[in-house]
C-alpha positions in Angstrom: 50.2 -9.2 -43.7 54.2 -9.3 -42.8 55.8 -11.9 -40.9 59.4 -11.5 -39.0 61.0 -14.3 -37.5 64.1 -15.0 -35.7 65.8 -18.2 -34.8 63.0 -20.7 -36.0 63.3 -24.5 -35.3 60.7 -25.7 -37.9 60.1 -29.6 -37.8 60.7 -31.0 -41.4 58.3 -32.3 -43.6 57.0 -35.9 -43.9 54.1 -38.1 -45.9 51.6 -37.6 -43.0 51.7 -34.0 -43.4 51.9 -33.2 -46.8 49.3 -30.8 -48.0 47.8 -31.0 -51.4 48.0 -27.7 -53.8 46.2 -27.1 -57.2 48.2 -25.1 -59.4 47.9 -24.3 -63.3 45.0 -27.4 -63.7 47.7 -30.0 -62.3 47.3 -31.3 -58.6 50.9 -31.4 -56.4 51.7 -32.2 -53.2 54.1 -29.6 -51.0 55.2 -30.5 -47.9 53.3 -28.5 -44.9 56.4 -27.3 -42.1 55.1 -27.0 -38.6 56.4 -24.5 -36.6 57.7 -26.0 -33.2 59.3 -24.5 -30.1 58.8 -21.0 -31.5 56.7 -18.2 -29.5 54.7 -16.3 -31.5 53.4 -12.5 -30.9 51.5 -10.6 -33.1 51.3 -6.1 -34.0 48.2 -4.6 -34.6 48.8 -0.7 -35.3 45.2 0.6 -33.8 44.7 3.9 -35.5 40.8 4.8 -35.7 40.2 0.5 -36.0 37.8 1.0 -33.1 34.8 -0.8 -34.1 36.6 -3.9 -35.4 40.1 -4.6 -33.3 38.3 -6.5 -30.2 37.3 -8.7 -32.9 40.1 -8.8 -34.3 42.4 -10.0 -31.1 39.0 -12.6 -30.4 39.6 -14.3 -33.8 43.7 -14.4 -33.3 44.3 -18.6 -32.0 45.9 -19.3 -29.2 49.4 -20.6 -31.1 49.7 -17.1 -30.4 51.3 -16.2 -27.0 51.5 -12.2 -27.3 49.4 -9.6 -29.1 50.2 -6.2 -29.0 48.3 -3.4 -29.8 50.1 -0.1 -30.5 48.2 3.2 -30.3 49.3 5.3 -32.5 47.5 8.7 -31.3 44.5 7.6 -32.1 42.3 10.5 -31.6 39.8 7.4 -30.7 42.6 6.5 -28.3 41.9 2.9 -29.5 44.7 1.8 -27.2 43.1 2.8 -24.0 39.5 1.5 -25.4 41.0 -2.1 -25.8 42.9 -2.2 -22.5 39.3 -0.8 -20.8 37.2 -3.3 -22.9 39.5 -6.5 -24.1 39.9 -9.4 -21.4 42.0 -11.3 -23.1 45.7 -11.8 -20.6 47.4 -12.3 -24.0 46.8 -8.3 -25.2 49.8 -5.4 -23.9 49.0 -1.9 -24.8 51.3 0.2 -26.5 51.3 4.1 -27.4 53.2 6.1 -29.6 52.8 10.1 -27.9 52.6 11.5 -31.2 51.4 9.8 -34.8 53.9 8.0 -36.6 52.3 6.2 -39.2 51.9 2.3 -39.3 55.7 2.1 -40.1 56.2 3.4 -36.5 53.4 1.5 -34.8 55.3 -1.6 -36.2 58.5 -0.6 -35.4 57.4 -0.6 -31.8 55.7 -3.5 -31.6 58.4 -5.1 -33.2 61.0 -3.3 -30.8 58.9 -4.8 -27.9 58.3 -8.5 -29.2 62.4 -8.9 -29.7 62.8 -7.5 -26.7 60.1 -10.0 -24.7 62.1 -12.4 -26.5 59.7 -13.5 -29.2 61.1 -15.9 -32.0 57.9 -14.7 -34.7 55.9 -11.4 -35.6 53.3 -11.2 -37.5 51.4 -8.0 -38.3 47.6 -8.0 -38.8 45.7 -5.1 -39.2 42.9 -3.8 -36.3 40.0 -3.4 -39.1 39.2 -7.1 -40.3 40.8 -6.8 -43.3 43.1 -9.5 -42.7 42.1 -13.0 -41.8 44.0 -13.6 -38.3 43.5 -17.3 -38.7 45.9 -17.8 -41.7 49.0 -16.8 -41.2 50.1 -19.8 -39.4 49.2 -21.4 -43.5 51.9 -19.2 -45.0 
């Protein structure tokens, strides 16, 4: 999972929002920062993920304002599939004219998220290997 951040305002940790972290047999307390006033977007490269991508999108929490699905010239037409079958209004489908690999898909998604003014951009795989609910714990 890749996370890109820009101009992020974080609330300073307090005793009330401290979390316990177990490490090396000892118990330690690490402060949990909360993200405040941050526009969050997710970028999902979509190449041969038709079986899984709708489930991945469905698991993305309400803290995310925009979901960019990037069809990387996929022979399965993953982007068209998402546009046709996904009812989530946060989803925007972008397309590369030719296959540029995951890096090219990410660049297109990141550029659009930056253009649209998002502060935090998270890359998720479309095949379900990454749990979309966990990225805010990082």
